[in-house]
C-alpha positions in Angstrom: 1.6 28.4 -25.5 5.0 28.0 -23.7 5.8 29.3 -20.4 8.5 30.6 -20.2 10.7 29.9 -15.8 12.9 32.2 -14.3 14.9 28.9 -12.9 14.8 25.2 -12.4 12.9 25.9 -9.2 10.1 27.9 -10.7 9.5 24.8 -12.8 9.4 21.7 -10.8 7.4 24.0 -8.4 4.8 24.1 -11.1 5.2 20.5 -11.8 1.4 18.7 -10.3 2.0 16.9 -7.2 0.9 13.4 -6.3 1.3 11.6 -2.9 2.6 8.4 -2.2 1.2 6.0 0.2 2.7 2.4 1.2 0.6 -0.6 2.5 1.8 -4.0 3.5 0.7 -7.9 3.7 2.1 -8.9 6.7 0.9 -12.6 7.6 1.0 -14.9 10.5 0.1 -17.9 10.8 -1.7 -18.5 7.1 -3.4 -15.5 8.2 -3.3 -11.7 6.9 -3.3 -9.0 9.5 -5.8 -5.8 9.1 -6.5 -2.6 10.5 -9.0 -0.4 11.1 -8.8 3.5 10.7 -11.2 6.0 12.8 -11.6 7.7 10.0 -12.8 5.4 7.5 -15.8 2.4 7.7 -14.1 -0.8 6.6 -11.0 -2.8 6.9 -7.4 -1.9 5.3 -4.0 -3.2 4.6 -1.1 -1.7 7.1 0.5 1.0 6.3 0.3 5.1 5.6 1.2 8.0 3.7 4.7 8.5 2.4 6.6 12.1 4.6 8.7 14.4 2.5 12.0 13.5 1.7 11.2 10.0 2.7 11.6 7.2 0.1 8.6 4.5 -0.1 10.8 1.9 1.8 11.5 4.0 4.3 8.0 5.1 5.0 6.9 1.2 5.1 9.5 0.9 7.8 8.7 4.1 9.6 4.7 3.2 9.6 4.8 -0.2 10.8 7.1 0.8 14.0 4.6 4.2 14.5 1.3 3.0 13.6 1.7 -1.0 15.4 5.0 -1.3 17.3 6.6 -3.9 14.4 10.3 -3.2 13.6 10.3 -5.0 10.0 11.3 -5.0 6.4 9.5 -5.9 3.4 10.9 -9.0 1.7 9.9 -7.7 -1.9 7.7 -5.1 -3.6 4.0 -6.8 -4.8 2.7 -4.1 -6.8 2.9 -0.4 -7.6 -0.8 1.1 -8.0 -1.9 4.3 -9.6 -5.1 5.9 -7.8 -7.1 8.2 -9.9 -8.3 11.4 -8.3 -11.9 10.6 -7.7 -12.5 11.7 -3.8 -11.4 13.5 -0.8 -7.9 11.8 -1.1 -6.8 12.8 -4.7 -4.6 11.2 -6.6 -1.9 9.0 -5.1 0.4 6.2 -6.0 0.5 3.1 -3.3 3.4 0.7 -3.2 2.5 -2.4 -1.8 4.8 -4.8 0.0 5.0 -8.1 1.6 7.3 -8.8 4.2 7.9 -12.3 5.9 5.6 -13.8 8.3 5.3 -12.4 11.7 6.9 -14.2 14.9 4.3 -15.2 18.1 6.9 -12.4 19.6 5.8 -9.6 16.9 2.5 -10.2 17.2 2.3 -10.4 21.1 3.8 -6.4 20.6 1.8 -5.2 18.2 -0.1 -1.9 19.7 -2.3 0.6 17.7 -1.4 4.1 18.0 -4.5 5.5 19.1 -4.4 8.3 16.1 -3.7 5.8 13.5 -5.6 2.6 14.1 -8.5 1.4 16.4 -8.0 -2.1 15.9 -6.6 -4.9 14.3 -7.0 -8.7 13.3 -5.4 -11.7 11.7 -8.1 -13.2 9.0 -7.9 -15.8 6.3 -6.5 -14.5 3.2 -9.9 -15.8 1.5 -11.9 -13.7 3.4 -10.1 -10.2 3.2 -11.6 -8.8 0.3 -15.0 -8.8 2.1 -13.9 -7.3 4.6 -11.3 -4.4 3.1 -12.6 -1.6 1.9 -13.2 -1.2 -1.9 -10.0 -0.2 -3.3 -7.7 -2.1 -0.9 -9.5 -5.2 -2.0 -9.4 -5.2 -5.6 -5.3 -4.0 -4.6 -4.8 -7.5 -2.6 -6.6 -9.0 -5.4 -5.0 -8.2 -8.6 -1.9 -8.5 -6.5 -2.7 -12.1 -5.6 -3.5 -13.1 -9.5 -0.6 -11.5 -10.4 1.6 -13.3 -7.8 0.2 -16.3 -9.1 1.0 -15.6 -12.3 4.5 -15.5 -11.7 5.3 -12.1 -11.7 7.7 -10.3 -8.8 6.2 -7.3 -9.2 3.2 -5.7 -11.0 1.5 -2.3 -11.9 -2.1 -1.6 -11.2 -4.1 0.8 -12.2 -6.9 1.9 -9.1 -6.3 -1.6 -8.1 -7.3 -3.3 -11.6 -4.4 -5.2 -13.5 -4.6 -3.3 -16.7 -5.4 -4.3 -20.3 -1.6 -4.1 -21.7 -1.0 -7.2 -19.1 -2.5 -9.4 -22.0 -0.5 -8.0 -24.4 2.2 -8.4 -22.8 2.1 -12.3 -22.1 4.9 -13.3 -24.5 7.5 -11.6 -22.3 
């Protein structure tokens, strides 16, 4: 059955919507920055939701500034993670960025915005997966594997490296 639309706007309004999130790998003295929210048990990588008419890069910059008082630019995009609709968060796409190592001054100026995070801490990278919520832990571990394999940016689904990756090893 074909649907008839009166105009482009009506057609585009009918398409599925997905949320977009951003997260960051931020290091200081070889330790990774983790944050804890009020609405979720466990720790997360710092980040948040991309707002309407905002690019993922702009969203990353804004989230770091608003939520942590950090004025930073990412150095690269590490992963794009598609997350299936399995709970109240719904279906979304997460962009994981890496930023330069934070300076002493930046760390001293970190301030958690009270409605975003209740606290932050730096942890050894090998301890982070055990502290992070499951999805963030999978995303971090998969991104680190991809980086070790020499990939600059990788695609993930629900934090996991997809099976097609093995089939594409010759590229």
